[in-house]
N, CA, C, O and the ligand as a Tripos MOL2 file, in Angstrom:
@<TRIPOS>MOLECULE
protein
  293   291    74     0     0
PROTEIN
NO_CHARGES

@<TRIPOS>ATOM
      1 N           1.4440   11.0240    9.5690 N.3       1 MET1
      2 CA          1.0510   10.0310    8.5590 C.3       1 MET1
      3 C          -0.2160    9.3410    9.0140 C.2       1 MET1
      4 O          -0.4690    9.1940   10.2100 O.2       1 MET1
      5 N          -0.9900    8.9300    8.0670 N.am      2 THR2
      6 CA         -2.2730    8.3180    8.3720 C.3       2 THR2
      7 C          -2.2270    6.8240    8.1000 C.2       2 THR2
      8 O          -1.7520    6.3730    7.0580 O.2       2 THR2
      9 N          -2.7110    6.1050    9.0210 N.am      3 LEU3
     10 CA         -2.7980    4.6640    8.8320 C.3       3 LEU3
     11 C          -4.2170    4.2280    9.1090 C.2       3 LEU3
     12 O          -4.7790    4.5190   10.1660 O.2       3 LEU3
     13 N          -4.7860    3.5340    8.1560 N.am      4 VAL4
     14 CA         -6.1410    3.0360    8.3430 C.3       4 VAL4
     15 C          -6.1240    1.5350    8.1760 C.2       4 VAL4
     16 O          -5.8690    1.0210    7.0870 O.2       4 VAL4
     17 N          -6.3870    0.8640    9.2150 N.am      5 GLN5
     18 CA         -6.4030   -0.5940    9.1260 C.3       5 GLN5
     19 C          -7.3600   -1.1580   10.1480 C.2       5 GLN5
     20 O          -7.2970   -0.8450   11.3370 O.2       5 GLN5
     21 N          -8.2290   -1.9780    9.6650 N.am      6 ARG6
     22 CA         -9.1760   -2.6010   10.5780 C.3       6 ARG6
     23 C          -8.6300   -3.9620   10.9890 C.2       6 ARG6
     24 O          -8.3280   -4.8070   10.1460 O.2       6 ARG6
     25 N          -8.5130   -4.1510   12.2620 N.am      7 LEU7
     26 CA         -7.9110   -5.3810   12.7630 C.3       7 LEU7
     27 C          -8.9160   -6.5050   12.8760 C.2       7 LEU7
     28 O          -8.7500   -7.5790   12.2980 O.2       7 LEU7
     29 N          -9.9400   -6.2390   13.6180 N.am      8 VAL8
     30 CA        -10.8760   -7.3000   13.9520 C.3       8 VAL8
     31 C         -12.2970   -6.8300   13.6760 C.2       8 VAL8
     32 O         -12.6990   -5.7430   14.0900 O.2       8 VAL8
     33 N         -13.0210   -7.6360   12.9960 N.am      9 ALA9
     34 CA        -14.4310   -7.3530   12.7940 C.3       9 ALA9
     35 C         -15.2060   -8.5130   13.3900 C.2       9 ALA9
     36 O         -15.7920   -9.3280   12.6770 O.2       9 ALA9
     37 N         -15.1960   -8.5670   14.6740 N.am     10 ALA10
     38 CA        -15.7870   -9.7050   15.3640 C.3      10 ALA10
     39 C         -17.2960   -9.6710   15.2200 C.2      10 ALA10
     40 O         -17.9490   -8.6910   15.5790 O.2      10 ALA10
     41 N         -17.8260  -10.7300   14.7010 N.am     11 LYS11
     42 CA        -19.2630  -10.7940   14.4960 C.3      11 LYS11
     43 C         -19.9860  -10.8200   15.8540 C.2      11 LYS11
     44 O         -19.6590  -11.6050   16.7440 O.2      11 LYS11
     45 N         -20.9640   -9.9460   15.9700 N.am     12 GLY12
     46 CA        -21.7380   -9.9160   17.1940 C.3      12 GLY12
     47 C         -21.1190   -9.0890   18.3000 C.2      12 GLY12
     48 O         -21.7640   -8.8120   19.3110 O.2      12 GLY12
     49 N         -19.8640   -8.6920   18.1110 N.am     13 ALA13
     50 CA        -19.2050   -7.8860   19.1390 C.3      13 ALA13
     51 C         -19.6070   -6.4280   18.9820 C.2      13 ALA13
     52 O         -19.7860   -5.9410   17.8650 O.2      13 ALA13
     53 N         -19.7450   -5.7550   20.0770 N.am     14 MET14
     54 CA        -20.1320   -4.3560   20.0320 C.3      14 MET14
     55 C         -18.9430   -3.4380   19.8040 C.2      14 MET14
     56 O         -19.0820   -2.3430   19.2570 O.2      14 MET14
     57 N         -17.7860   -3.8930   20.2250 N.am     15 ASP15
     58 CA        -16.5940   -3.0520   20.0940 C.3      15 ASP15
     59 C         -15.7340   -3.5300   18.9290 C.2      15 ASP15
     60 O         -15.7190   -4.7140   18.5930 O.2      15 ASP15
     61 N         -15.0360   -2.6060   18.3330 N.am     16 ASP16
     62 CA        -14.1090   -2.9320   17.2700 C.3      16 ASP16
     63 C         -12.6960   -2.6000   17.7200 C.2      16 ASP16
     64 O         -12.4740   -1.7150   18.5460 O.2      16 ASP16
     65 N         -11.7610   -3.3270   17.1610 N.am     17 GLU17
     66 CA        -10.3580   -3.0590   17.4370 C.3      17 GLU17
     67 C          -9.6970   -2.6080   16.1460 C.2      17 GLU17
     68 O          -9.9490   -3.1530   15.0720 O.2      17 GLU17
     69 N          -8.8510   -1.6070   16.2770 N.am     18 PHE18
     70 CA         -8.1440   -1.0980   15.1230 C.3      18 PHE18
     71 C          -6.6550   -1.0510   15.4200 C.2      18 PHE18
     72 O          -6.2330   -0.6350   16.4990 O.2      18 PHE18
     73 N          -5.8740   -1.4800   14.4560 N.am     19 ALA19
     74 CA         -4.4300   -1.3700   14.5880 C.3      19 ALA19
     75 C          -4.0320    0.0220   14.1080 C.2      19 ALA19
     76 O          -4.2270    0.3630   12.9410 O.2      19 ALA19
     77 N          -3.4850    0.8080   14.9970 N.am     20 VAL20
     78 CA         -3.1020    2.1670   14.6410 C.3      20 VAL20
     79 C          -1.6280    2.3800   14.9790 C.2      20 VAL20
     80 O          -1.0690    1.7450   15.8730 O.2      20 VAL20
     81 N          -1.0340    3.2830   14.2410 N.am     21 GLU21
     82 CA          0.3690    3.6080   14.4630 C.3      21 GLU21
     83 C           0.4490    5.0480   14.9390 C.2      21 GLU21
     84 O          -0.0870    5.9570   14.3050 O.2      21 GLU21
     85 N           1.1200    5.2410   16.0560 N.am     22 CYS22
     86 CA          1.2260    6.5860   16.6030 C.3      22 CYS22
     87 C           1.9830    7.4880   15.6420 C.2      22 CYS22
     88 O           3.0770    7.1400   15.1970 O.2      22 CYS22
     89 N           1.4040    8.6590   15.3130 N.am     23 PRO23
     90 CA          2.0800    9.5880   14.3970 C.3      23 PRO23
     91 C           3.2710   10.2990   15.0410 C.2      23 PRO23
     92 O           3.9900   11.0310   14.3610 O.2      23 PRO23
     93 N           3.4830   10.0970   16.3120 N.am     24 TYR24
     94 CA          4.6140   10.7250   16.9960 C.3      24 TYR24
     95 C           5.7540    9.7310   17.1930 C.2      24 TYR24
     96 O           6.8670    9.9540   16.7170 O.2      24 TYR24
     97 N           5.4770    8.6380   17.8930 N.am     25 CYS25
     98 CA          6.5470    7.7060   18.2580 C.3      25 CYS25
     99 C           6.5790    6.4690   17.3710 C.2      25 CYS25
    100 O           7.5170    5.6760   17.4480 O.2      25 CYS25
    101 N           5.5650    6.2980   16.5300 N.am     26 GLY26
    102 CA          5.5710    5.1850   15.5950 C.3      26 GLY26
    103 C           5.1900    3.8500   16.2020 C.2      26 GLY26
    104 O           5.2450    2.8170   15.5360 O.2      26 GLY26
    105 N           4.8070    3.8750   17.4510 N.am     27 GLU27
    106 CA          4.4290    2.6380   18.1260 C.3      27 GLU27
    107 C           3.1040    2.1190   17.5770 C.2      27 GLU27
    108 O           2.1630    2.8840   17.3660 O.2      27 GLU27
    109 N           3.0460    0.8160   17.3510 N.am     28 GLN28
    110 CA          1.7940    0.2120   16.9090 C.3      28 GLN28
    111 C           1.0010   -0.2190   18.1270 C.2      28 GLN28
    112 O           1.4740   -0.9850   18.9660 O.2      28 GLN28
    113 N          -0.1990    0.2870   18.1980 N.am     29 THR29
    114 CA         -1.0480   -0.0700   19.3270 C.3      29 THR29
    115 C          -2.4340   -0.4200   18.8230 C.2      29 THR29
    116 O          -2.7580   -0.2190   17.6530 O.2      29 THR29
    117 N          -3.2280   -0.9350   19.7080 N.am     30 THR30
    118 CA         -4.5970   -1.3070   19.3610 C.3      30 THR30
    119 C          -5.5560   -0.3080   19.9750 C.2      30 THR30
    120 O          -5.5040   -0.0090   21.1680 O.2      30 THR30
    121 N          -6.4240    0.1920   19.1320 N.am     31 LEU31
    122 CA         -7.4100    1.1670   19.5790 C.3      31 LEU31
    123 C          -8.7700    0.4800   19.6480 C.2      31 LEU31
    124 O          -9.2190   -0.1320   18.6790 O.2      31 LEU31
    125 N          -9.4070    0.5880   20.7880 N.am     32 TYR32
    126 CA        -10.7270   -0.0120   20.9660 C.3      32 TYR32
    127 C         -11.7830    1.0770   20.8950 C.2      32 TYR32
    128 O         -11.7030    2.0910   21.5890 O.2      32 TYR32
    129 N         -12.7600    0.8490   20.0540 N.am     33 LEU33
    130 CA        -13.8300    1.8270   19.9150 C.3      33 LEU33
    131 C         -15.1700    1.1510   20.1010 C.2      33 LEU33
    132 O         -15.4350    0.0920   19.5330 O.2      33 LEU33
    133 N         -16.0010    1.7700   20.8940 N.am     34 GLU34
    134 CA        -17.3550    1.2540   21.0590 C.3      34 GLU34
    135 C         -18.1400    1.4560   19.7690 C.2      34 GLU34
    136 O         -17.8070    2.3020   18.9400 O.2      34 GLU34
    137 N         -19.1770    0.6640   19.6270 N.am     35 ALA35
    138 CA        -19.8900    0.5890   18.3570 C.3      35 ALA35
    139 C         -20.4960    1.9200   17.9260 C.2      35 ALA35
    140 O         -20.6630    2.1600   16.7300 O.2      35 ALA35
    141 N         -20.8220    2.7750   18.8680 N.am     36 ASP36
    142 CA        -21.5190    4.0180   18.5090 C.3      36 ASP36
    143 C         -20.5650    5.1990   18.3440 C.2      36 ASP36
    144 O         -21.0020    6.3340   18.1510 O.2      36 ASP36
    145 N         -19.2660    4.9290   18.4190 N.am     37 VAL37
    146 CA        -18.3020    6.0200   18.3100 C.3      37 VAL37
    147 C         -18.0630    6.3570   16.8480 C.2      37 VAL37
    148 O         -17.7380    5.4850   16.0420 O.2      37 VAL37
    149 N         -18.2270    7.6300   16.5160 N.am     38 GLN38
    150 CA        -17.8070    8.1110   15.2160 C.3      38 GLN38
    151 C         -17.5400    9.5970   15.3140 C.2      38 GLN38
    152 O         -17.8280   10.2310   16.3290 O.2      38 GLN38
    153 N         -16.9820   10.1470   14.2400 N.am     39 GLY39
    154 CA        -16.6020   11.5440   14.2800 C.3      39 GLY39
    155 C         -15.1460   11.6890   14.6540 C.2      39 GLY39
    156 O         -14.3230   10.8230   14.3570 O.2      39 GLY39
    157 N         -14.8330   12.7990   15.3140 N.am     40 THR40
    158 CA        -13.4480   13.0840   15.6510 C.3      40 THR40
    159 C         -13.2880   13.1410   17.1520 C.2      40 THR40
    160 O         -14.0830   13.7730   17.8480 O.2      40 THR40
    161 N         -12.2530   12.4750   17.6520 N.am     41 LEU41
    162 CA        -11.9800   12.5420   19.0720 C.3      41 LEU41
    163 C         -10.4800   12.6870   19.3010 C.2      41 LEU41
    164 O          -9.6700   12.4190   18.4140 O.2      41 LEU41
    165 N         -10.1390   13.1050   20.4820 N.am     42 ILE42
    166 CA         -8.7410   13.2600   20.8630 C.3      42 ILE42
    167 C          -8.4100   12.2010   21.8970 C.2      42 ILE42
    168 O          -9.1160   12.0320   22.8910 O.2      42 ILE42
    169 N          -7.3240   11.4920   21.6410 N.am     43 GLN43
    170 CA         -6.9040   10.4580   22.5970 C.3      43 GLN43
    171 C          -5.3880   10.4970   22.6990 C.2      43 GLN43
    172 O          -4.6930   10.6290   21.6920 O.2      43 GLN43
    173 N          -4.8880   10.3820   23.9050 N.am     44 ASP44
    174 CA         -3.4440   10.4040   24.1000 C.3      44 ASP44
    175 C          -2.8270    9.0510   23.7900 C.2      44 ASP44
    176 O          -3.4080    8.0040   24.0750 O.2      44 ASP44
    177 N          -1.6470    9.0910   23.2040 N.am     45 CYS45
    178 CA         -0.8870    7.8680   22.9520 C.3      45 CYS45
    179 C          -0.5100    7.2410   24.2880 C.2      45 CYS45
    180 O          -0.0560    7.9240   25.2060 O.2      45 CYS45
    181 N          -0.7050    5.9290   24.3780 N.am     46 GLU46
    182 CA         -0.3710    5.2440   25.6290 C.3      46 GLU46
    183 C           1.1320    5.1860   25.8530 C.2      46 GLU46
    184 O           1.5870    5.0070   26.9830 O.2      46 GLU46
    185 N           1.9050    5.3360   24.7860 N.am     47 VAL47
    186 CA          3.3570    5.1970   24.8950 C.3      47 VAL47
    187 C           4.0330    6.5400   25.1460 C.2      47 VAL47
    188 O           4.8080    6.6840   26.0920 O.2      47 VAL47
    189 N           3.7370    7.5260   24.2930 N.am     48 CYS48
    190 CA          4.4460    8.8040   24.4050 C.3      48 CYS48
    191 C           3.5500    9.9310   24.9130 C.2      48 CYS48
    192 O           4.0260   11.0450   25.1260 O.2      48 CYS48
    193 N           2.2700    9.6600   25.1090 N.am     49 CYS49
    194 CA          1.3230   10.6100   25.7000 C.3      49 CYS49
    195 C           1.0360   11.8340   24.8380 C.2      49 CYS49
    196 O           0.4550   12.8070   25.3200 O.2      49 CYS49
    197 N           1.4310   11.7970   23.5860 N.am     50 ASN50
    198 CA          1.0640   12.8960   22.7020 C.3      50 ASN50
    199 C          -0.3840   12.7370   22.2430 C.2      50 ASN50
    200 O          -0.9080   11.6240   22.2000 O.2      50 ASN50
    201 N          -1.0250   13.8520   21.9020 N.am     51 PRO51
    202 CA         -2.4520   13.7790   21.5610 C.3      51 PRO51
    203 C          -2.7030   13.3360   20.1280 C.2      51 PRO51
    204 O          -2.1940   13.9360   19.1810 O.2      51 PRO51
    205 N          -3.4820   12.2930   19.9820 N.am     52 TRP52
    206 CA         -3.9190   11.8610   18.6660 C.3      52 TRP52
    207 C          -5.2350   12.5540   18.3250 C.2      52 TRP52
    208 O          -6.0810   12.8000   19.1860 O.2      52 TRP52
    209 N          -5.3700   12.8520   17.0640 N.am     53 ARG53
    210 CA         -6.6650   13.2470   16.5310 C.3      53 ARG53
    211 C          -7.1950   12.0200   15.7880 C.2      53 ARG53
    212 O          -6.6830   11.6470   14.7320 O.2      53 ARG53
    213 N          -8.2090   11.4130   16.3490 N.am     54 VAL54
    214 CA         -8.7430   10.1640   15.8130 C.3      54 VAL54
    215 C         -10.0310   10.4570   15.0700 C.2      54 VAL54
    216 O         -10.9940   10.9630   15.6470 O.2      54 VAL54
    217 N         -10.0400   10.1390   13.7930 N.am     55 GLU55
    218 CA        -11.2460   10.3000   12.9890 C.3      55 GLU55
    219 C         -11.8440    8.9270   12.7190 C.2      55 GLU55
    220 O         -11.1550    7.9870   12.3230 O.2      55 GLU55
    221 N         -13.1420    8.8470   12.9450 N.am     56 VAL56
    222 CA        -13.8530    7.5800   12.7900 C.3      56 VAL56
    223 C         -15.0230    7.8060   11.8520 C.2      56 VAL56
    224 O         -15.8250    8.7180   12.0520 O.2      56 VAL56
    225 N         -15.1170    6.9790   10.8370 N.am     57 TRP57
    226 CA        -16.2410    7.1400    9.9160 C.3      57 TRP57
    227 C         -16.6590    5.7930    9.3590 C.2      57 TRP57
    228 O         -15.9170    4.8110    9.3870 O.2      57 TRP57
    229 N         -17.8730    5.7940    8.8550 N.am     58 TRP58
    230 CA        -18.4460    4.5950    8.2500 C.3      58 TRP58
    231 C         -18.4480    4.7380    6.7500 C.2      58 TRP58
    232 O         -18.7040    5.8160    6.2120 O.2      58 TRP58
    233 N         -18.1580    3.6270    6.0730 N.am     59 GLU59
    234 CA        -18.1810    3.6260    4.6200 C.3      59 GLU59
    235 C         -18.5460    2.2190    4.1660 C.2      59 GLU59
    236 O         -17.8450    1.2540    4.4700 O.2      59 GLU59
    237 N         -19.6380    2.1170    3.4440 N.am     60 ASP60
    238 CA        -20.0970    0.8240    2.9360 C.3      60 ASP60
    239 C         -20.2050   -0.2280    4.0390 C.2      60 ASP60
    240 O         -19.8400   -1.3880    3.8410 O.2      60 ASP60
    241 N         -20.6980    0.1800    5.1750 N.am     61 GLY61
    242 CA        -20.9250   -0.7630    6.2580 C.3      61 GLY61
    243 C         -19.6950   -1.1210    7.0650 C.2      61 GLY61
    244 O         -19.7720   -1.9140    8.0040 O.2      61 GLY61
    245 N         -18.5660   -0.5410    6.7070 N.am     62 GLU62
    246 CA        -17.3430   -0.7790    7.4650 C.3      62 GLU62
    247 C         -16.9430    0.5060    8.1790 C.2      62 GLU62
    248 O         -17.2100    1.6090    7.7030 O.2      62 GLU62
    249 N         -16.3040    0.3400    9.3180 N.am     63 ARG63
    250 CA        -15.8490    1.5090   10.0380 C.3      63 ARG63
    251 C         -14.3450    1.6730    9.8420 C.2      63 ARG63
    252 O         -13.5840    0.7070    9.8830 O.2      63 ARG63
    253 N         -13.9480    2.9010    9.6320 N.am     64 TYR64
    254 CA        -12.5480    3.1960    9.3920 C.3      64 TYR64
    255 C         -12.0370    4.2020   10.4200 C.2      64 TYR64
    256 O         -12.7900    5.0100   10.9640 O.2      64 TYR64
    257 N         -10.7400    4.1210   10.6600 N.am     65 VAL65
    258 CA        -10.1200    5.0190   11.6320 C.3      65 VAL65
    259 C          -8.8710    5.6190   11.0070 C.2      65 VAL65
    260 O          -8.0890    4.9200   10.3620 O.2      65 VAL65
    261 N          -8.6920    6.9120   11.2040 N.am     66 ALA66
    262 CA         -7.4670    7.5710   10.8000 C.3      66 ALA66
    263 C          -6.9000    8.3070   11.9960 C.2      66 ALA66
    264 O          -7.6250    9.0080   12.7020 O.2      66 ALA66
    265 N          -5.6100    8.1500   12.2250 N.am     67 VAL67
    266 CA         -4.9690    8.8110   13.3460 C.3      67 VAL67
    267 C          -3.9530    9.8180   12.8160 C.2      67 VAL67
    268 O          -3.0390    9.4630   12.0720 O.2      67 VAL67
    269 N          -4.1250   11.0600   13.2050 N.am     68 THR68
    270 CA         -3.1700   12.1050   12.8560 C.3      68 THR68
    271 C          -2.7730   12.8560   14.1030 C.2      68 THR68
    272 O          -3.3250   12.6290   15.1800 O.2      68 THR68
    273 N          -1.8180   13.7480   13.9580 N.am     69 ARG69
    274 CA         -1.3520   14.5090   15.1230 C.3      69 ARG69
    275 C          -2.4140   15.4850   15.5850 C.2      69 ARG69
    276 O          -2.9990   16.2120   14.7820 O.2      69 ARG69
    277 N          -2.6580   15.4940   16.8850 N.am     70 GLY70
    278 CA         -3.6990   16.3390   17.4290 C.3      70 GLY70
    279 C          -3.2480   17.7480   17.7570 C.2      70 GLY70
    280 O          -4.0720   18.6180   18.0370 O.2      70 GLY70
    281 N          -1.9500   17.9750   17.7240 N.am     71 ASP71
    282 CA         -1.4600   19.3080   18.0790 C.3      71 ASP71
    283 C          -1.0930   20.1280   16.8510 C.2      71 ASP71
    284 O          -0.5580   21.2300   16.9710 O.2      71 ASP71
    285 N          -1.3830   19.5830   15.6590 N.am     72 GLY72
    286 CA         -1.1470   20.3360   14.4390 C.3      72 GLY72
    287 C           0.2960   20.3820   13.9870 C.2      72 GLY72
    288 O           0.6160   21.0930   13.0340 O.2      72 GLY72
    289 N           1.1740   19.6470   14.6400 N.am     73 SER73
    290 CA          2.5750   19.6620   14.2380 C.3      73 SER73
    291 C           2.8090   18.7140   13.0630 C.2      73 SER73
    292 O           3.9360   18.5920   12.5830 O.2      73 SER73
    293 ZN          3.1760    7.6780   20.7000 Zn       74 ZN74
@<TRIPOS>BOND
     1     1     2 1
     2     2     3 1
     3     3     4 2
     4     3     5 am
     5     5     6 1
     6     6     7 1
     7     7     8 2
     8     7     9 am
     9     9    10 1
    10    10    11 1
    11    11    12 2
    12    11    13 am
    13    13    14 1
    14    14    15 1
    15    15    16 2
    16    15    17 am
    17    17    18 1
    18    18    19 1
    19    19    20 2
    20    19    21 am
    21    21    22 1
    22    22    23 1
    23    23    24 2
    24    23    25 am
    25    25    26 1
    26    26    27 1
    27    27    28 2
    28    27    29 am
    29    29    30 1
    30    30    31 1
    31    31    32 2
    32    31    33 am
    33    33    34 1
    34    34    35 1
    35    35    36 2
    36    35    37 am
    37    37    38 1
    38    38    39 1
    39    39    40 2
    40    39    41 am
    41    41    42 1
    42    42    43 1
    43    43    44 2
    44    43    45 am
    45    45    46 1
    46    46    47 1
    47    47    48 2
    48    47    49 am
    49    49    50 1
    50    50    51 1
    51    51    52 2
    52    51    53 am
    53    53    54 1
    54    54    55 1
    55    55    56 2
    56    55    57 am
    57    57    58 1
    58    58    59 1
    59    59    60 2
    60    59    61 am
    61    61    62 1
    62    62    63 1
    63    63    64 2
    64    63    65 am
    65    65    66 1
    66    66    67 1
    67    67    68 2
    68    67    69 am
    69    69    70 1
    70    70    71 1
    71    71    72 2
    72    71    73 am
    73    73    74 1
    74    74    75 1
    75    75    76 2
    76    75    77 am
    77    77    78 1
    78    78    79 1
    79    79    80 2
    80    79    81 am
    81    81    82 1
    82    82    83 1
    83    83    84 2
    84    83    85 am
    85    85    86 1
    86    86    87 1
    87    87    88 2
    88    87    89 am
    89    89    90 1
    90    90    91 1
    91    91    92 2
    92    91    93 am
    93    93    94 1
    94    94    95 1
    95    95    96 2
    96    95    97 am
    97    97    98 1
    98    98    99 1
    99    99   100 2
   100    99   101 am
   101   101   102 1
   102   102   103 1
   103   103   104 2
   104   103   105 am
   105   105   106 1
   106   106   107 1
   107   107   108 2
   108   107   109 am
   109   109   110 1
   110   110   111 1
   111   111   112 2
   112   111   113 am
   113   113   114 1
   114   114   115 1
   115   115   116 2
   116   115   117 am
   117   117   118 1
   118   118   119 1
   119   119   120 2
   120   119   121 am
   121   121   122 1
   122   122   123 1
   123   123   124 2
   124   123   125 am
   125   125   126 1
   126   126   127 1
   127   127   128 2
   128   127   129 am
   129   129   130 1
   130   130   131 1
   131   131   132 2
   132   131   133 am
   133   133   134 1
   134   134   135 1
   135   135   136 2
   136   135   137 am
   137   137   138 1
   138   138   139 1
   139   139   140 2
   140   139   141 am
   141   141   142 1
   142   142   143 1
   143   143   144 2
   144   143   145 am
   145   145   146 1
   146   146   147 1
   147   147   148 2
   148   147   149 am
   149   149   150 1
   150   150   151 1
   151   151   152 2
   152   151   153 am
   153   153   154 1
   154   154   155 1
   155   155   156 2
   156   155   157 am
   157   157   158 1
   158   158   159 1
   159   159   160 2
   160   159   161 am
   161   161   162 1
   162   162   163 1
   163   163   164 2
   164   163   165 am
   165   165   166 1
   166   166   167 1
   167   167   168 2
   168   167   169 am
   169   169   170 1
   170   170   171 1
   171   171   172 2
   172   171   173 am
   173   173   174 1
   174   174   175 1
   175   175   176 2
   176   175   177 am
   177   177   178 1
   178   178   179 1
   179   179   180 2
   180   179   181 am
   181   181   182 1
   182   182   183 1
   183   183   184 2
   184   183   185 am
   185   185   186 1
   186   186   187 1
   187   187   188 2
   188   187   189 am
   189   189   190 1
   190   190   191 1
   191   191   192 2
   192   191   193 am
   193   193   194 1
   194   194   195 1
   195   195   196 2
   196   195   197 am
   197   197   198 1
   198   198   199 1
   199   199   200 2
   200   199   201 am
   201   201   202 1
   202   202   203 1
   203   203   204 2
   204   203   205 am
   205   205   206 1
   206   206   207 1
   207   207   208 2
   208   207   209 am
   209   209   210 1
   210   210   211 1
   211   211   212 2
   212   211   213 am
   213   213   214 1
   214   214   215 1
   215   215   216 2
   216   215   217 am
   217   217   218 1
   218   218   219 1
   219   219   220 2
   220   219   221 am
   221   221   222 1
   222   222   223 1
   223   223   224 2
   224   223   225 am
   225   225   226 1
   226   226   227 1
   227   227   228 2
   228   227   229 am
   229   229   230 1
   230   230   231 1
   231   231   232 2
   232   231   233 am
   233   233   234 1
   234   234   235 1
   235   235   236 2
   236   235   237 am
   237   237   238 1
   238   238   239 1
   239   239   240 2
   240   239   241 am
   241   241   242 1
   242   242   243 1
   243   243   244 2
   244   243   245 am
   245   245   246 1
   246   246   247 1
   247   247   248 2
   248   247   249 am
   249   249   250 1
   250   250   251 1
   251   251   252 2
   252   251   253 am
   253   253   254 1
   254   254   255 1
   255   255   256 2
   256   255   257 am
   257   257   258 1
   258   258   259 1
   259   259   260 2
   260   259   261 am
   261   261   262 1
   262   262   263 1
   263   263   264 2
   264   263   265 am
   265   265   266 1
   266   266   267 1
   267   267   268 2
   268   267   269 am
   269   269   270 1
   270   270   271 1
   271   271   272 2
   272   271   273 am
   273   273   274 1
   274   274   275 1
   275   275   276 2
   276   275   277 am
   277   277   278 1
   278   278   279 1
   279   279   280 2
   280   279   281 am
   281   281   282 1
   282   282   283 1
   283   283   284 2
   284   283   285 am
   285   285   286 1
   286   286   287 1
   287   287   288 2
   288   287   289 am
   289   289   290 1
   290   290   291 1
   291   291   292 2
@<TRIPOS>SUBSTRUCTURE
     1 MET1         2 RESIDUE 1 A MET
     2 THR2         6 RESIDUE 1 A THR
     3 LEU3        10 RESIDUE 1 A LEU
     4 VAL4        14 RESIDUE 1 A VAL
     5 GLN5        18 RESIDUE 1 A GLN
     6 ARG6        22 RESIDUE 1 A ARG
     7 LEU7        26 RESIDUE 1 A LEU
     8 VAL8        30 RESIDUE 1 A VAL
     9 ALA9        34 RESIDUE 1 A ALA
    10 ALA10       38 RESIDUE 1 A ALA
    11 LYS11       42 RESIDUE 1 A LYS
    12 GLY12       46 RESIDUE 1 A GLY
    13 ALA13       50 RESIDUE 1 A ALA
    14 MET14       54 RESIDUE 1 A MET
    15 ASP15       58 RESIDUE 1 A ASP
    16 ASP16       62 RESIDUE 1 A ASP
    17 GLU17       66 RESIDUE 1 A GLU
    18 PHE18       70 RESIDUE 1 A PHE
    19 ALA19       74 RESIDUE 1 A ALA
    20 VAL20       78 RESIDUE 1 A VAL
    21 GLU21       82 RESIDUE 1 A GLU
    22 CYS22       86 RESIDUE 1 A CYS
    23 PRO23       90 RESIDUE 1 A PRO
    24 TYR24       94 RESIDUE 1 A TYR
    25 CYS25       98 RESIDUE 1 A CYS
    26 GLY26      102 RESIDUE 1 A GLY
    27 GLU27      106 RESIDUE 1 A GLU
    28 GLN28      110 RESIDUE 1 A GLN
    29 THR29      114 RESIDUE 1 A THR
    30 THR30      118 RESIDUE 1 A THR
    31 LEU31      122 RESIDUE 1 A LEU
    32 TYR32      126 RESIDUE 1 A TYR
    33 LEU33      130 RESIDUE 1 A LEU
    34 GLU34      134 RESIDUE 1 A GLU
    35 ALA35      138 RESIDUE 1 A ALA
    36 ASP36      142 RESIDUE 1 A ASP
    37 VAL37      146 RESIDUE 1 A VAL
    38 GLN38      150 RESIDUE 1 A GLN
    39 GLY39      154 RESIDUE 1 A GLY
    40 THR40      158 RESIDUE 1 A THR
    41 LEU41      162 RESIDUE 1 A LEU
    42 ILE42      166 RESIDUE 1 A ILE
    43 GLN43      170 RESIDUE 1 A GLN
    44 ASP44      174 RESIDUE 1 A ASP
    45 CYS45      178 RESIDUE 1 A CYS
    46 GLU46      182 RESIDUE 1 A GLU
    47 VAL47      186 RESIDUE 1 A VAL
    48 CYS48      190 RESIDUE 1 A CYS
    49 CYS49      194 RESIDUE 1 A CYS
    50 ASN50      198 RESIDUE 1 A ASN
    51 PRO51      202 RESIDUE 1 A PRO
    52 TRP52      206 RESIDUE 1 A TRP
    53 ARG53      210 RESIDUE 1 A ARG
    54 VAL54      214 RESIDUE 1 A VAL
    55 GLU55      218 RESIDUE 1 A GLU
    56 VAL56      222 RESIDUE 1 A VAL
    57 TRP57      226 RESIDUE 1 A TRP
    58 TRP58      230 RESIDUE 1 A TRP
    59 GLU59      234 RESIDUE 1 A GLU
    60 ASP60      238 RESIDUE 1 A ASP
    61 GLY61      242 RESIDUE 1 A GLY
    62 GLU62      246 RESIDUE 1 A GLU
    63 ARG63      250 RESIDUE 1 A ARG
    64 TYR64      254 RESIDUE 1 A TYR
    65 VAL65      258 RESIDUE 1 A VAL
    66 ALA66      262 RESIDUE 1 A ALA
    67 VAL67      266 RESIDUE 1 A VAL
    68 THR68      270 RESIDUE 1 A THR
    69 ARG69      274 RESIDUE 1 A ARG
    70 GLY70      278 RESIDUE 1 A GLY
    71 ASP71      282 RESIDUE 1 A ASP
    72 GLY72      286 RESIDUE 1 A GLY
    73 SER73      290 RESIDUE 1 A SER
    74 ZN74       293 GROUP 0 **** ****
């Protein structure tokens, strides 16, 4: 399942925080992304260590994140 939610848009901050829900264990965690990160990356869940496929894109000046399963299951 995909969850897209922007947590903090701190003015002047270079990093953004996103509230994401692990597609494996359902744990809600905070994902920190540096300002220049976009595209697709793989990151392991801090709780269950399964691989996330993290998609990052810009739309109308806002950055969005989608987390799906990285192993195709
Ligand atoms: Zn997990």
